[in-house]
N, C-alpha and C positions, 0 to 999 in steps of 0.2 A: 526654427526650430534651436531646444537648448540655450534661449537669448533670457525667458522667464524666469524670474528669480523666484526659490525653492521657498516654500510655504515652513515654516517655523516647525520644528524641530517638536514633537509631542514628548519623548521622551529621547535624551542621549546617554551614551554607556562609553567606557575604552574605545571600544572598538564601533560602535554603530549607531544609528537612528533610526527613532520609528516614528513615520510621520500618520496622524489621523488625515486621511484626506481621498480622493481622489487620484487612483496610482496611475489616471491618464496624466492629472496634473501634475503629479511630480516627474515623473521620466519626460513630459516635454521639456521642463524645465534644467533636465540633467546632461550633458554633456556624451557626444555619442561616442561609442568606442569603448565607452568609462567600466564596461561589468564584465569580470571575469565567468560568472556562474547566474544564472536565472535560475532560480528553482522554488516551484511553487506548485501548489494545488490551488487550481481554480473552480469557483464554486462548479458542480455537476450541471449535466442539464437533464434536472430530474423530472418525473411526471407531476410530482408532489412540489409546491413551494414551499421551501424551506426560511427558516430567520434570516439567513444570512443572505439571499437573494440569488438565488441559482437562476438562472435562464432555461425557458421550455427550448425543447432540443430544437424546434425548428427555424428559431430565432438566434441559435446559438453562434452558427459562425457569423454572422452579421454583427452580432454583438462583440465577438473575438477579436476583428479584424484590423480595429483601430491598438489594440493589445499587441498582435502578432508584430502591425507597423512600427512600433515603440519597440520591442525586444529586438527586432531585426537589425534597429539604427543602434541602441545600446549596446550591443554586445560585439566585445572585442572581435578580431580575426580568428585570435588561437583557443575561443571562449565557449562557452556549452548553455544550451537550455536545455533543463528538465524536468516535464510538465506529467504531474501524477492525477489520473484520469479514473474516474469510477465509469461503470458502466451505466446504461437506462433501459428501461424497459415501456413499450411501446403504449400507451394509456388503454386499459382495459382488454390487455390480449396479451399473453404469454410470447410473445415476441419481440428480441433487442433492436433498439435505436443502433445506426453506425454513427453519430453523430460522430463520435470521438476517431471512427475512422475517416469519416472527413474531412473533421478538423486537421486530424496529420496528412490528408494530403493539400488541404488547402493550404498547410504551411510548408510543405515542401515544392509544392508545383506553383503557388501562386507568389510565396514570398521567396525563396532561394534557401530554404532550411536546407540542410540534408540532414537525413536520419542515420544519425552513429550507430544506434542500436536500440533495440526496441528490450523493456523490462517488463515483468510481470511482478506485482506486488500480492502474495496470497499471504490471507490474514487466517490464520488456522482457528482463531478464535471466533469467527464472522456467525452468524446467528442463519438459523437457513429461513432466509427470506428471498423472495416476495413470497409471504407467507401461503397466499393464495394461490400461486402455481405449485407451491414447494409443499406446501402442510398442507392443504386442505384437498387440490385435488389430483397431486402427486403428478404432475403433467412435467417439472423441471426438476434441476437438481439448483443448489441455493448457488447463489454469486459469491464468491470469495477473491475472484483476484481481481485487482487494479492492473489498468495499463501505464505504464510509465515510459512516455517519450523520453526518447535522449537526442537531443538536437544539437547542430552546429554551424555555423556559416561556411565553414569549408570542410574539406572530407579529415582534415587532419588537427582535429582541436588537441590543444594540451591534457593527457591523460594517463594514467599508470596504474595498473591492475595491484601493481604489490603494496596499492596501499590499502586494500581489501579482503586480502588473503585470510580463507578459512583452515582450519584444523584439518589434517588428513582424515579420513573416516576409518574405520575396522578393519574395514575389508584393504585399505592402499596399507596400510600400518603393515598387516599381514603381508600383502605384496611385495615389501621393500623389503621385510624381514626374510622370507624364502625367494627372493628373487623372481625377473619373469626372464623367462625366454623370449627374445628378439624374432618375431615373426610377422607376416602379411594374416592383419584378420579376415574373415569372410567377407568384412566389407568391403573389402579392399584398401583399406587404410593399414602404411608400413610402422609398425610399432619396433622401434629403436632400443638400443639397450638405454638409451637416457630417457627411459619410460621410468624405469627402477632408479630412477636416482633422486635420491633424498633432498629434495630443495626445501626443506623447513614447513611446508602448507601448501595448501591448494589453490589452484585460480577458481573463483566461486564460478557458478551459471548466471544465467540471467533470471535465473528466479528467485527472489527475494521474500522469504519467509518471517513474517515479520506481525506477532498477535498484538493486536491494538486493546490491551486492558488495561487502560491505567486504569487505576481507582483511588489511589492513598497517596500519589503524588504529593508534591510540596506547589506547586500549582493547583492543582482540585481544594488542596487546604487552604489555600491561601483565598480562594473564590470564595468560599465557604463561610471562614471569617469574616469576610468583607462585605458578604450578602451580595456578592458579584453570580451574576450566570453565565460560567464555564462555555467557551467556543463550542459547537456540537458536533465539529466534525474536522477535529482534532487527529494529526498523521503521527504514528509515534518516531521520536526523537531521530530514532538509529536510521529513520528514511531519509532525511534529507544528509544526514552525518556521512551516508554511504556514497554520496556523490559529491559532498564539499572536501573529503577526503582523498579521491579519488579523481576529483577534476580541479583542484584549485591549491595551492600554495599558501602560506601564513604572507597573510600582507595583499592579498586579493582581494577583488569586491564581490560580495554576494549580493544579490536582489531578489525580496521576494514580495510581488506585489500585491499577492490576497494574503496576507500575512494569517489572518487569523489572529489563532494566539501566540504569533511569535516563535514557534518553534523552530524557525531556520534559522531565524535571529540567534536565540539562545545555544542553540550548535555553534553556529559562526563566532558568536563573544569567544565560548571555553576552547575554540580551534585557531583564535587568534588570527580569525578574517574579519575583514573592515565588512559591515554592512549597510542595509537597505531596509525595513520591513515598511510596508503603507499597509493601511487598514482604513476604512472609513467609516466603521462602525467603532465609535469611541466605547461602549460597554465592554468589548471585546479587549480592548487595549488597556482597560483595568486593570482585567485582570492579567493578562500579558505582562504587566509592570512586576508582579510577583517572580516570574523567573529572573530577574536581573538584582533582586535583591543578595544580599550577601550570605545570607542562609538559603537560599535557591542553587546561589553558585558553589557553597560550601556543599550541598545533596549530593549534585550534578556530579561535583568533583570526586565525589567518595563512591557513586555509582559507576562510572566510568574508570578507578579506579580499581577497581576489585578482581577478580580474578575471574575468566570465563566458567560459566556452569557448566557441570557435565552434561548436563540435559538440554545443553546447546542446540541441539538440533531437533528440529522439528520433522516428522514423519507422515506421510500418504502413505495408506493403506493400499495394498494391490486390489486394483479393484473386482478381484474375482473370488474374494474373499467368503463371499457368503454364497457366488452361484451354486446351483443345486439344478438336478437334471431332471424334478420334479417340476409339472407342469402348475403354473400360477395363475392368478386372475387372467382373463383374457382383455386386451389392450380396450380400452374405453374404443369404440367407434366411430366416435364423434370428434375424438382427440381429446377430450375433456371438456369440452364446450358446455356441458350441462351438470351444475353443480351439483356434486354427491351428496345423497344422502348420508347424515350422520349415523355414525351406524351403533344401535344400542348396545348399552354392556350386555352381557348373557347372566339372565337371573339368578341369584344364589339357587344352589339344590335346597331342596324341603333337607331337615336332619336326619330324618328315616331315610329317605335316597340316599344321603351321603353315608349313613352304615352300613347299607344294602351294596352301595359302590363300592368302599372299603373292603367288606367280605367276598364279592366277586373275583376281587384284584389278588387277593390272597389266594381264593380258592385257582385263579388262572396261574400264579408265579408255582404254587403245587403242585399242578402240572406238569408245568413247565419242567421243573426240576426232575420230576419222576420219569421223565425220558433222558 
């Protein structure tokens, strides 16, 4: 292990390298305990096959085992392993796969990782899918959250939430202005006078709200100009940046073994971390090359030096906003097993009927006013 020669780098930058290879070969050729952060989003165990080669859920754990072995070997004792995983549905039924939960248990109980914390990436722009269960049969709600497991080799990986603080909410700003009386909450928590101290920013929750709406980036323009097919499953750069900032220092080494279009590498390059990205599909790397050109770096620097937008918060509506006491249609007794017939739109009224209806409405309004 770790004695084989590394393959030739497909691309080199100031801080990183890209390999067009099988990531297992690259990792087996790398020295042990040499990586501070593994940040990756592997192919999900989806029901339908994708271009980037996702594994079916039943075979997913066996497929992942050799990768897990190398991740544990390469990671430093004070390092972190962060993995973004989307959920999957069972074929032909509105029930969920447990593959990502089984993978978490496998990583912790078989390979010895610790679950430092679970995160949830909420994509506010996610379309209402799967269409069959959400739009047609109306028996499920849209799946808009990915699980992000933050794992470590010891219970004490290097980390600081001061790197990822968020602005205070309006309600917290008001509390800091008017003051807060220290007391015991009904939940039993003791709120001390320190709670009302202005620390400049708020500690974020483990829910990360990030839309995935990239449509006019330098990466996509570069792919379009060079007739390159973009990677179909890119995560937004702010997702890996969150963890690169919180869990590493400049000069630390970051690895993404399922690099795709090298979003993790782009972030690590900008933040001056040493990095390695591995991707076996050269077509995706052709597009990734655009991320490391001078124009791309200038565009990224301009984007990240801009002031935070005032509308930087994504709000979730209270679930009861449209609840009423009125009875709706009875629930389907078969749980939605039978596909509903498409409802026909109401037929437009005949012109003479519309005139009659208008006269009747006017008469009703006159009567109501007379009372």
